N, C-alpha and C positions, 0 to 999 in steps of 0.2 A: 503494501500500499504505500501511495508518497498523498501525503496531507501540505496545503498547501494553505499559509495565513499569512495575513496581515502587509502580504510582498510587492511591495514596489523598485520596481526596476529605470534607473536615470541615466543620462547620460548630458556630462557636459551641461549642468545645471537643466535643464530639465524632465521631471518625468513624464517616459516612453508609455509604462501601465502599469498598472495595477491590477491584483487578485488578491480578494481580502480573503477566499474561503473557499476552495476546493479540492476535492476529494478522489483518489484515485485510486480505482478498489484495487483484489490481487487478482480479478480475471475481466476481461472485458476491452472493447474497442472505443479511445475517445481520440474525435477529430477533430485536429488546431484548424481551426481560418477565420480569414480575415482577409483586408485587405494589402496589397504589399507592401510594405515600410515598416507596419505597424509594430514588429518584436516578432514572431510567430516564430523564428528560429533562434532566440536568442533567448527564449521561457521552455524551448523544447533543451536546449542546453543547462539554466541550470535548473530541471528538474531532472538534468541527467547530472547534473553534480560539475559537470564542465565551465557551468560561468554559474563563482559564486559570487558574486557585486553586486548586492541588489538587499534589500531593508526586509525584516520579516523573516514569515521561516518558513525551510521547503525541509521537510523531514521525510527522505528518500528510506523505506526499507527496505526492500527490493534487494535481495544479496547477490543477486546478477546482477548485472547494467549494460545492455550490446547496446550498441544507437550506428548507426548506417547518415548519417554524415551524409547532405548535396552533393558536398566532392568528392566521393568515395577514394580511399589509394589503395592502389594496385601494385602488384609487385613485378619485376620485368618479367617475363614467360612464358607461357602459355595460359589459357582461360585455365585449364585443367590444375594447374600448379596454386594457380590466384584459388580456388577452391580448398585445396587439396590440402592447405597448410591451415586451413579456420576449421574443416568439418570431419567427422568421424567419418570409415569407411562406406558407412549405409548411409548416411547421408549427403556424403557427396556422389554416390551409386543414382539419388532421389534426383540431387541437383541435373547430370547429366541427362536421369534420364528428359531431365523438364526443357531443359537448353534443343535438344535430337527435335522435342516435339515440336520448337522453333526455330531451327534451320541456324540457331547459333552453336558451332562449330568446334568439338571442345581440345584440340589439338592445334587450335592457332592459338598464334602470339596474342595477347589480350591487346594491344598497341592496334593489329589491325582490324576491331572489331567496331563498331558501324556505333554512336553515344548509347544508341535504345535499346543494342548487344549488351555493352558492359553495364547500364543501367538493369539489368537484368540479371546480372552474371554480381555485381554487386550485390542486392535485393536477396539471392538465392543464397552466398554468400553471409549476409548480416540475420537473415532467418533461419538458418536450420542447426542452429550453434544455440544450444541449449542459455537459456535463459530466464527469468524469473517478468522482465519486462522488455517488450523490446521499442524503441523511439526511432521512426521510422521518417526522416526529414526529405519529402517529396522524394518520395517511392516511387511513386507514377511520372517521374522525366523522362519524355523523350520515350515514353513503350508506346507502341501502336493500341489499338483496338481491342486487340484480340486476345495482349500480350498483357496489358491494366483488367484486362476483367479476369482471367486467369490467376492475377496478381492480388485482385481486389478480396479476389474466392478466397485463395491463401491467405489473406488477412483477416476477411471472415471468420474463416471456419480456428483460426488458432485459437483466437482472440475469445473462445470457448475455454481456453485452456489458460491461458495468464494475460497478462496485462499488455495491450496496443496501444501507443499512444501515435497518432500519424503527423502530420507534418504536413498541409496542401495551397497548395493558389489555386486548385482550382475550387471554384465558387461549386459546381455543378459536380463535383467529386461524385461518380458513383457508388463508396461506400457507408451501408447501414452499421450506425452506433451513438456513443454521447456527442452531440456535437459541442465544442466548448471554440465560446467565438470572442472572438478581437471585438469592443464598440465602443468609442468615444472614449481609447481610454483605459477601458475598464477588461477584466475575462473573468468572461461569466460561462456557463454552463447553458446550454439552453435551455428552456421552458420553467427555470429559474430566473427569481426578480432578484435583483442590487442585493446584494445581503452586506 
């Protein structure tokens, strides 16, 4: 579980946003939405523990946290190598089957892939690492419609077993879950009034 209490984030003496009270449960899908530049990625980094420059309290009780950033790191070498460094043998095989389904060559050098193909590789690598909570910063970037639908289904199914927090800039993203919205400098759970 993650508890957020009276959190304010400022930048150069300007308040970016505040979140009075928010809880992320052990299981469930949380979709963070809002206009460009409102601080969604910053908030995700705060929840993850990468950004500690704020007032208030964020209490993350999850033991194993995994984050897929907007610009993931890749090792030099093949697609297979980039997956194998992080995944168990079983999850590596599962990832390879997904990539084969979408025509991504496993033995190809990671730098030879398109942006969408690299995005799928980085998503699978983060997704299949066992964790209590998974933070995804725009996991659907560059993905075509079929791949996006497949990824959304994986995320929704997996959210029955663990907490997944997704930042998306696509207001029309077809994910179904708890919507956390940035509104006039406030972060609120959709359907709840300001607390």
